[in-house]
C-alpha positions in Angstrom: 95.1 107.4 119.2 98.7 108.6 117.4 98.4 107.5 113.7 101.9 106.6 111.7 102.7 108.6 108.9 105.7 107.1 106.5 108.9 108.6 106.3 109.6 111.8 104.7 110.8 111.5 101.6 113.5 113.4 99.5 111.7 115.3 96.3 112.3 114.2 93.0 115.0 115.4 91.2 113.9 117.9 88.4 116.6 117.1 85.6 114.4 113.4 85.9 111.9 112.2 83.5 112.2 114.3 81.0 113.7 112.4 77.6 111.4 109.7 76.8 114.5 107.9 75.1 117.5 108.5 77.8 117.7 109.7 81.7 119.5 112.3 83.5 122.2 110.4 83.1 122.5 110.1 79.8 121.8 106.3 80.0 118.8 104.6 77.5 115.7 104.6 79.3 113.8 101.5 79.8 110.8 101.2 77.6 107.8 98.1 77.5 106.3 96.5 74.1 102.6 95.6 74.2 102.7 91.9 74.6 98.4 91.5 74.6 95.6 93.8 75.8 94.8 91.1 78.0 92.7 94.5 80.6 91.1 97.5 79.0 91.0 100.2 81.7 88.4 103.2 81.7 88.2 105.9 83.0 84.1 106.1 84.5 84.9 110.5 85.0 86.7 111.9 88.1 84.2 112.7 90.2 83.4 111.2 93.5 81.7 111.7 96.5 84.9 111.7 98.7 88.2 113.8 98.2 90.9 111.8 100.2 94.3 112.9 101.1 96.9 111.0 98.7 94.1 110.4 95.9 96.5 109.9 92.6 93.9 111.2 90.8 92.7 114.2 93.0 89.0 112.8 92.8 86.7 114.6 94.5 83.1 116.2 94.1 84.2 119.0 92.0 87.2 117.4 89.5 85.4 117.0 86.8 89.0 117.5 84.5 87.8 113.8 83.3 84.0 113.6 82.5 81.5 110.2 81.9 82.6 108.0 79.3 78.9 106.9 78.1 77.7 103.5 77.1 77.9 104.6 73.4 82.0 105.3 73.8 82.8 102.1 75.7 80.4 99.7 72.8 82.3 101.2 71.0 85.7 99.9 72.1 84.0 96.7 72.4 83.5 96.9 69.3 86.9 97.4 68.3 88.3 94.7 70.5 85.3 92.4 68.9 86.5 93.0 65.2 90.6 93.3 65.5 90.4 90.1 67.1 91.6 91.5 70.5 92.4 88.8 73.2 91.1 91.4 75.9 89.7 89.0 78.9 89.2 91.6 81.2 87.4 95.6 81.2 88.6 97.7 84.5 86.5 100.3 85.2 88.0 103.3 87.3 87.1 106.8 88.6 86.7 109.1 90.7 83.8 106.7 92.1 82.1 105.2 89.3 78.6 104.3 90.2 78.4 108.3 90.3 78.2 107.9 86.2 74.4 107.8 85.5 75.5 105.1 82.9 77.3 102.7 85.3 74.8 100.2 85.1 74.0 100.0 81.7 78.5 100.0 80.5 78.6 96.9 82.9 75.3 94.9 81.7 77.1 96.2 78.0 80.4 94.7 78.9 79.5 91.2 80.8 77.1 90.4 77.7 79.7 90.7 75.6 81.3 87.7 77.2 84.1 90.3 79.3 85.0 89.7 83.1 84.5 93.6 84.4 86.2 94.8 87.0 84.7 97.7 89.4 87.0 99.7 91.9 84.6 101.1 94.5 84.7 102.6 97.5 81.6 101.0 98.3 79.3 104.1 99.8 76.3 106.1 98.8 76.8 106.2 94.9 76.5 102.4 95.2 74.1 101.8 97.4 71.5 103.9 95.4 72.1 101.7 92.8 71.9 98.2 94.7 68.9 97.2 92.4 71.0 97.4 89.4 73.7 95.4 90.7 71.4 92.4 92.2 69.9 91.9 88.9 73.2 91.7 87.7 75.0 89.4 89.9 71.8 87.2 89.6 72.5 87.3 85.5 76.3 86.9 85.4 77.3 85.5 88.8 81.3 85.6 89.2 81.7 87.4 86.2 81.1 90.6 87.7 83.9 91.9 90.4 83.9 94.2 92.6 87.0 95.6 94.3 86.3 98.5 97.2 88.9 100.5 98.9 89.7 100.5 101.8 92.7 102.2 103.4 94.1 100.8 106.4 91.6 98.1 108.7 91.5 100.2 111.4 88.9 103.4 111.5 91.4 106.2 112.6 93.2 105.3 110.4 91.5 105.0 107.1 89.4 108.5 108.0 92.7 110.1 108.3 92.7 109.4 104.4 89.1 109.2 103.4 88.0 112.1 106.2 85.0 112.1 108.9 82.5 109.1 108.5 84.2 107.5 105.5 84.6 104.3 107.5 81.5 102.3 108.9 79.6 103.4 105.3 82.3 102.0 103.3 82.4 98.6 105.8 78.2 98.6 105.2 78.6 98.5 101.3 81.3 95.8 101.5 78.8 93.8 103.9 75.9 94.1 101.9 78.1 92.9 99.0 79.2 89.6 100.6 75.9 89.4 102.4 74.1 89.0 98.7 77.2 86.9 96.8 78.8 89.1 94.7 82.8 88.5 94.0 85.2 91.3 95.8 88.4 91.8 97.4 90.0 94.9 98.9 92.0 97.2 97.7 94.9 98.4 101.0 97.3 100.3 100.7 101.2 100.0 101.8 101.2 104.0 103.0 101.7 102.7 106.7 104.3 102.2 108.6 104.0 98.9 108.7 105.2 95.3 107.2 102.8 93.7 104.9 102.1 90.7 107.1 101.1 93.3 109.4 99.0 94.6 107.5 97.5 91.1 106.2 96.7 90.4 109.7 95.4 93.8 110.4 92.7 93.0 107.8 92.2 89.6 108.5 90.9 90.6 111.8 88.6 92.9 110.1 87.3 90.7 107.7 86.5 88.4 110.8 85.1 90.9 112.7 82.6 91.5 109.5 81.6 88.1 108.5 84.1 88.6 105.4 85.2 85.4 103.8 87.8 87.0 102.0 91.4 85.4 102.6 93.7 88.3 103.8 96.8 86.1 103.2 95.4 86.0 98.7 97.1 88.4 96.9 93.4 88.5 94.8 91.1 88.8 97.9 93.3 91.6 99.5 95.5 93.9 97.2 97.9 96.1 98.4 98.9 99.1 96.6 102.4 101.1 96.8 101.9 104.6 97.8 102.5 107.4 94.5 103.7 110.5 95.1 105.0 111.5 91.9 106.6 114.6 93.6 109.4 111.9 95.5 112.3 111.3 94.2 112.7 107.6 92.4 115.4 106.2 90.0 114.8 106.2 86.7 114.5 103.1 85.2 117.3 102.6 82.2 117.7 99.1 79.9 120.1 97.6 82.2 117.9 97.7 85.0 115.4 94.4 83.9 118.6 92.3 84.6 119.7 94.0 87.6 116.0 94.0 89.1 115.5 90.4 87.3 112.3 91.8 86.4 111.0 91.6 83.3 109.2 94.2 81.3 106.7 91.9 79.9 105.2 91.8 83.9 104.6 95.5 83.5 100.8 96.7 84.0 101.9 98.7 79.9 102.5 95.0 78.7 99.1 94.0 78.6 96.9 96.8 79.7 95.8 100.0 77.9 93.1 102.4 79.7 90.4 105.0 78.1 90.0 108.0 78.9 87.5 111.6 78.6 89.1 114.9 78.9 86.6 117.9 80.4 86.0 119.6 76.6 87.2 116.7 74.4 85.0 115.2 71.7 86.2 112.0 72.0 88.0 109.6 74.5 91.5 109.1 73.9 93.9 105.7 75.0 97.0 106.1 77.8 99.4 103.8 78.3 98.0 102.8 82.1 95.7 103.6 84.9 98.3 106.2 86.3 99.1 108.4 83.9 95.5 109.7 83.0 96.6 113.6 82.7 99.8 113.3 81.5 99.4 114.1 77.3 102.7 113.3 76.9 101.1 109.7 77.1 98.5 110.3 75.1 98.5 107.1 72.4 95.5 108.0 70.0 91.4 108.0 70.3 91.7 103.9 69.6 92.9 101.2 70.3 94.7 100.3 67.0 96.5 103.8 67.2 97.6 102.7 70.9 100.0 99.8 70.8 103.3 101.8 70.3 106.1 100.7 73.0 105.7 102.4 76.3 108.8 104.5 77.8 109.0 104.3 81.3 109.2 108.2 81.6 107.3 109.1 84.5 107.7 108.7 88.6 104.7 106.4 88.9 106.7 103.7 86.1 109.7 103.2 88.8 108.1 103.5 92.3 104.6 101.6 91.4 105.1 99.4 88.8 109.3 98.2 88.5 110.2 99.3 92.1 106.8 98.5 93.9 105.5 95.6 91.7 102.1 97.0 91.6 99.4 96.2 88.8 95.9 96.5 88.8 94.0 93.4 87.4 91.6 91.2 89.0 94.5 88.5 88.2 
């Protein structure tokens, strides 16, 4: 079966995304102010049971650049939210594969017990299967307050396994069906990497959902989230202050206007806070160890800011 690949793109101009204040052309670079911390993302560690071709964070069974975060470290951030009276509603967990973190069930339990919605991004494969009893207990106690987002790169097995490797399709589908059959609040994350329109992708996912007895609505942007591709080596325009009006896009709609992400680097004593989920390794974007230190404006000084958020309309929260 021939699998359509994305069109070849030009390499990025290396003079771009250098200065936080000005673009390569000398124009004022756009920045985003934090309006409210609606979602706090926490990276659980970059180790994963898969090595996907285009993983933006390069997760794999050997990549431990971001190490497992602990329950106590998560508790410190939840305590800070409570102490400062922040309007945070959702705690998102991403990896790597979150369920490889040995503290994950305890971390989710702590999050839900504090009244937050917990959104966990997972491939729904063996690491998740190993903690099914804990997940069932959490669903019984907290219901739809726990949301699991399952990554399915494409509705077709050949396309999906082109990205995620051989024998990665059926375990993911089995995990997705287990979650559905047991009444979990779930949605699916696909990608617009392929040479198909959004409606073609939604139609294909709809057929896959129906075939597997899944009740998600493929036309819903919450039930089926389609993310634009991220390639920081592909050329994209820099976002200037004038772009908001030209593109009719509000800075308040950007992910960094309502979220932050916590990461813990290998060898570090403490986690640090980053503007969003897309910039885990770029130390230029480190904002401090606490949420109070992470309220500064964020300059859109990275290709992902332009491609994913401003031009792609991407956002990672549960909506």
